[in-house]
C-alpha positions in Angstrom: 0.0 0.0 0.1 1.7 3.3 -1.1 2.7 5.6 1.6 1.6 9.3 1.7 1.9 12.6 3.5 5.2 12.5 5.3 7.1 15.7 5.3 10.7 16.4 4.8 12.5 19.2 7.3 14.2 22.0 5.6 17.8 22.5 6.7 18.6 26.0 7.7 22.2 27.1 7.3 24.2 28.5 10.5 26.8 31.3 9.9 30.5 30.0 8.9 32.8 29.4 11.6 35.7 31.3 12.5 39.1 30.6 10.9 40.9 29.3 13.9 38.9 26.3 14.2 38.4 25.6 10.6 42.0 25.6 10.1 43.0 23.6 13.2 40.5 21.0 11.9 42.2 21.2 8.4 45.5 20.4 9.9 44.1 17.2 11.3 42.2 16.3 8.1 45.4 16.6 5.9 48.3 15.8 8.6 51.6 16.4 7.2 52.9 13.3 8.6 50.6 11.1 6.5 52.0 13.1 3.4 55.5 12.4 4.3 54.9 8.6 5.1 53.0 8.0 1.6 55.9 9.8 -0.1 58.4 7.5 1.4 56.2 4.3 1.1 55.6 4.9 -2.6 59.3 5.6 -3.3 58.5 9.1 -4.7 60.9 11.1 -2.1 63.6 13.0 -4.1 67.2 11.6 -4.2 68.7 15.1 -4.2 67.7 18.4 -3.0 65.2 20.1 -5.3 63.4 23.3 -5.4 60.3 21.1 -5.6 60.5 18.3 -3.2 57.7 15.5 -3.5 55.9 16.8 -0.4 55.6 20.3 -1.7 54.2 18.8 -5.0 51.7 16.5 -3.3 50.7 19.7 -1.6 50.4 21.6 -4.7 48.4 18.9 -6.4 45.9 19.0 -3.3 45.8 22.6 -3.3 44.6 22.6 -7.0 41.3 21.4 -5.8 40.9 24.5 -3.4 42.2 27.0 -6.1 41.0 25.6 -9.3 40.5 28.7 -11.0 44.0 29.8 -10.4 47.2 28.6 -12.5 49.7 26.3 -11.3 52.4 29.1 -10.3 49.5 31.0 -8.7 48.5 28.1 -6.6 52.0 27.2 -5.7 52.5 30.8 -4.5 49.3 30.5 -2.3 50.9 27.8 -0.6 54.2 29.2 0.1 54.1 33.0 0.3 52.9 33.1 3.8 55.7 30.8 4.9 58.2 32.7 3.1 57.1 35.8 4.8 57.1 34.1 8.4 60.8 32.5 7.9 62.8 34.3 5.1 65.8 32.8 6.2 64.6 29.2 5.4 63.6 30.2 2.2 66.5 32.2 1.0 67.4 31.7 -2.5 64.0 29.9 -3.2 62.5 31.3 -6.4 59.0 30.5 -7.9 59.7 27.9 -10.7 58.5 28.2 -14.1 55.2 26.5 -15.3 57.2 23.9 -17.1 59.3 23.1 -14.0 56.2 22.4 -12.0 54.5 20.2 -14.7 57.7 18.3 -14.9 57.4 17.8 -11.1 54.1 16.6 -11.3 54.9 14.2 -13.8 57.8 13.0 -11.6 55.6 12.6 -8.7 52.7 10.6 -10.6 49.3 9.7 -9.4 50.1 7.0 -7.0 50.9 8.9 -4.0 47.7 10.9 -4.4 45.8 7.8 -4.7 47.6 6.1 -1.7 47.2 9.2 0.4 43.3 9.5 -0.5 42.8 5.8 0.4 44.6 6.2 3.6 42.9 9.1 4.9 39.3 8.5 3.4 36.7 6.5 5.8 33.6 7.3 7.8 34.1 9.7 11.0 30.5 10.2 12.5 30.1 9.5 16.1 26.7 8.0 17.3 25.8 11.3 18.4 26.4 13.0 14.8 22.8 14.4 13.6 21.5 12.3 10.9 24.5 9.8 10.6 22.8 6.8 11.8 19.3 5.1 11.7 18.2 2.3 13.7 21.8 2.1 14.9 23.2 1.6 11.3 25.7 4.1 9.9 24.2 5.4 6.9 26.3 5.5 3.4 25.5 6.3 0.2 26.9 5.3 -3.3 26.6 7.9 -6.5 28.6 9.1 -9.5 29.2 11.5 -12.0 31.4 12.2 -15.3 34.1 15.1 -15.3 34.9 16.6 -18.6 38.4 16.5 -19.5 40.8 18.7 -21.9 40.3 17.6 -25.4 43.6 15.9 -26.1 44.5 12.9 -28.2 45.8 11.1 -25.1 42.8 12.0 -22.9 40.4 10.8 -25.7 41.9 7.5 -26.3 42.4 6.3 -22.6 39.0 7.9 -21.2 36.9 7.9 -24.3 34.1 10.6 -25.3 30.4 10.3 -24.3 27.8 10.0 -27.1 25.5 12.6 -27.8 21.7 12.7 -26.4 20.5 11.1 -29.7 23.5 8.4 -30.0 24.5 10.0 -33.4 27.9 11.3 -32.4 30.4 12.0 -29.6 30.9 14.8 -27.2 33.0 17.6 -27.4 35.2 16.6 -24.6 36.8 13.2 -23.3 35.4 12.3 -19.9 36.0 10.5 -16.7 33.7 8.4 -14.7 34.0 8.9 -11.1 32.0 6.9 -8.5 32.2 7.4 -5.0 30.9 6.3 -1.5 30.3 8.8 1.1 29.0 8.7 4.8 25.6 10.3 4.3 25.7 12.2 7.8 28.7 14.0 7.1 29.1 13.9 3.1 32.9 12.5 3.7 34.2 10.5 1.1 35.1 7.1 2.2 36.2 5.6 -1.2 36.1 6.2 -4.9 36.8 4.6 -8.2 37.9 6.3 -11.4 37.0 4.7 -14.7 36.9 5.7 -18.5 33.4 7.1 -19.5 32.4 4.0 -21.3 32.5 1.7 -18.3 29.4 1.7 -16.2 28.7 3.1 -13.1 27.2 -0.3 -11.6 30.4 -2.5 -11.7 32.4 0.7 -10.2 29.8 0.8 -7.2 30.1 -2.9 -6.7 33.8 -2.6 -6.2 33.3 0.3 -3.7 31.4 -2.3 -1.5 35.1 -3.3 -0.4 34.7 -0.3 2.1 31.4 -1.5 3.6 31.3 -3.5 6.8 28.9 -4.6 9.6 26.6 -1.8 11.0 26.3 0.0 7.9 23.0 0.7 5.8 23.9 1.4 1.9 21.5 3.7 0.0 21.6 3.5 -3.8 19.6 4.7 -6.7 17.7 2.3 -9.1 20.6 2.7 -11.8 23.0 0.7 -9.4 20.5 -2.1 -8.6 21.8 -5.8 -9.2 21.4 -9.0 -7.6 25.0 -8.9 -7.4 24.9 -5.7 -5.6 22.6 -6.9 -2.9 24.3 -10.3 -2.5 27.7 -8.7 -1.8 26.4 -6.3 0.3 25.0 -8.6 2.7 28.0 -10.7 2.5 29.8 -7.9 4.0 27.3 -8.0 6.8 25.8 -4.5 5.6 22.3 -3.7 4.9 20.7 -2.1 1.9 18.2 0.3 1.2 17.8 1.1 -2.6 15.3 2.0 -5.5 14.6 -0.4 -8.1 12.9 0.2 -11.4 9.6 -1.2 -12.9 11.1 -3.9 -14.6 12.4 -5.6 -11.4 9.9 -8.5 -10.6 8.9 -8.2 -7.1 6.1 -10.8 -6.1 4.3 -10.0 -2.8 4.9 -13.0 -0.4 3.4 -11.3 2.7 1.8 -8.1 3.3 3.2 -6.1 6.4 0.8 -3.8 8.7 2.7 -0.7 7.7 1.9 -1.2 4.1 5.3 -2.9 3.2 5.5 -6.3 1.8 8.1 -9.2 1.9 9.4 -10.5 -1.6 12.7 -11.9 -3.0 15.1 -10.8 -5.7 16.4 -13.8 -7.8 19.6 -14.0 -10.0 17.6 -15.2 -13.2 14.2 -15.6 -14.3 14.9 -19.6 -14.0 16.0 -19.1 -10.2 12.7 -17.1 -9.8 10.6 -20.0 -11.2 12.4 -22.7 -9.1 12.6 -20.3 -6.1 16.4 -20.8 -5.5 19.1 -18.2 -4.3 16.5 -15.8 -3.6 17.6 -12.7 -1.5 14.8 -11.8 0.9 13.8 -8.2 0.9 11.0 -5.7 2.1 9.3 -3.7 -0.5 8.1 0.0 0.3 6.1 1.8 -2.2 5.3 5.6 -1.6 4.8 8.7 -3.4 6.7 12.0 -1.8 4.1 14.8 -1.2 6.7 17.6 -0.7 6.7 19.9 -4.0 10.2 21.0 -3.0 11.9 17.6 -3.0 13.0 15.8 -6.0 10.7 13.2 -7.2 7.5 15.0 -5.9 4.5 13.0 -7.3 6.5 10.0 -8.6 6.0 6.5 -7.3 9.2 5.2 -5.6 9.7 1.4 -4.8 12.2 0.9 -2.4 13.7 -2.4 -1.3 15.6 -3.1 1.9 17.2 -6.0 3.8 15.8 -4.6 6.8 12.6 -6.8 7.2 11.1 -5.9 10.6 8.5 -3.4 10.2 8.5 -2.8 13.9 12.0 -2.2 14.3 12.4 -0.3 10.9 8.9 1.3 9.9 8.4 1.9 6.4 7.5 5.6 6.7 10.9 6.3 8.4 12.9 4.3 5.7 11.1 6.3 2.9 11.9 9.5 4.4 15.5 8.7 5.0 16.1 7.5 1.7 15.6 10.9 0.4 18.7 12.0 2.3 20.7 9.9 -0.5 19.8 12.7 -2.9 22.3 14.7 -0.8 25.0 12.1 -2.1 24.5 13.9 -5.5 25.8 17.3 -3.9 29.2 15.7 -3.7 29.4 15.9 -7.6 28.2 19.5 -7.6 30.7 20.3 -4.9 33.6 18.8 -6.8 32.6 20.0 -10.4 30.9 23.3 -9.7 32.2 24.6 -6.3 35.7 23.3 -6.1 36.6 22.9 -9.9 34.5 25.7 -11.6 36.7 26.6 -14.4 34.1 27.7 -16.9 34.3 27.5 -19.7 37.2 25.1 -19.5 36.9 21.6 -18.3 36.8 21.1 -14.6 40.2 19.3 -14.9 43.0 21.1 -16.4 45.6 17.9 -17.1 46.3 17.0 -20.8 47.7 13.6 -20.2 46.0 10.8 -18.5 48.6 10.2 -15.6 48.3 13.9 -14.7 44.5 13.6 -15.0 44.3 10.7 -12.6 46.6 12.5 -10.2 44.5 15.9 -10.4 41.3 14.0 -9.8 42.8 12.4 -6.6 44.0 15.6 -5.7 40.4 17.1 -6.2 39.0 14.2 -3.9 41.7 15.0 -1.4 40.7 18.5 -1.2 36.9 17.8 -1.0 37.9 15.3 1.8 39.8 17.9 3.5 37.0 20.3 3.4 34.3 18.0 4.7 36.7 16.6 7.5 37.3 20.2 8.4 33.4 20.9 8.6 32.8 18.0 10.5 35.4 18.8 13.1 34.6 22.3 13.4 30.9 21.7 13.8 31.5 18.8 16.2 33.7 21.3 18.4 30.8 23.9 18.0 28.2 21.3 18.7 26.6 22.0 15.2 25.2 19.6 12.8 27.7 19.5 9.8 24.7 20.0 7.4 24.3 23.4 9.1 27.5 24.6 7.6 28.0 25.9 4.2 30.4 23.9 1.8 31.2 27.1 -0.4 31.4 29.3 2.6 34.0 26.9 4.1 36.0 26.7 0.9 36.1 30.4 0.8 37.3 30.7 4.3 40.1 28.4 3.7 41.2 30.0 0.8 41.3 33.2 2.4 42.6 32.1 5.6 45.7 29.5 4.9 48.0 32.2 3.8 47.4 34.5 6.6 47.7 31.4 9.0 51.2 30.6 7.5 52.2 34.3 8.3 52.1 33.4 12.0 48.8 34.2 13.1 48.9 31.0 15.4 51.5 28.6 16.6 53.6 27.0 13.7 52.5 23.3 14.4 48.6 24.3 13.7 49.7 25.4 10.2 47.2 23.3 7.4 48.5 21.6 4.6 52.2 22.8 4.6 54.1 24.0 7.7 57.3 23.7 5.8 58.5 23.0 2.3 62.2 22.4 2.5 
């Protein structure tokens, strides 16, 4: 029986937090010790003293995700100018390198240190008391994806491919990279990500992200990611699922429950359905959102979940909570629009595939740093992380990092880069 009438609460935005708690949190989000350890573990530390040591280049690539509109030399200047003013003797003789030298330094570093650093730092952070992070004692997770336009070069087109046009009669103007991520829904913190050519589908990448699921998690996903294998592998990791399915998915009612939901099973094939073998028990919730301000207003939804008990997990609560999954799509907007808004140019600037992968991991690390910073600062101020503005926090960080490096606070609290020598 369809469910109607539940409302969604609008979330107000609190004022931005001050520089000090944000930047202290940023230092914890991107600890320099982790950068140094990753550089050493990947064998990318320099064998001779360079003007652009590996640690500085890692910081530069991450900073490209904070100052995406600026050129390479301008981003580096944003990182080091405050330090040079604070300690001129340590930087005596250092000159801002040419763009070609920065490009060569990025090529020497390669993508692996950024990828290893991201996977080392990414992961859920919410405490049980974090508003909106848990449901029925389960940590809320969400999987989603997007594509990023790349510079139109033969190398990028050959490796990543071009999307087809809307009518399938031609190819798009830019090569594209497909990015699929797993986030913690209550904090929007990235927990894992997979990069693929645009001609690879989202669903296989989403299944790969299940490596980061574990007991006590509830994974939310959209209908495009539904598959028998996705459900099977989620349960194999002792995690639960809550996902939307399309009309083509056969869900034969086996028992109607008091809250209007019903029990059914998902099978790997029509033959298995006829023989009733290898079925995965699910609970089906059908409803129509009534809030015109929300996506999907007036559209009938079908959700399936592994939470089978209607008393412990009421259908109305699950239906309302599922719409928090829409917020996972904000991650794409934050990366593509707010962080990497380089209109009319593509959001990624690199012209060769290795540097594309490196830069995208830098974008993800910058996003992770901003979101971890928001979580840390909001927790210290006893606020819901959703009450902070991502763009506001990003602006504060851009403005405050150079000022912080000039010695406003003790050196050990300097974010991203307390020394580059």
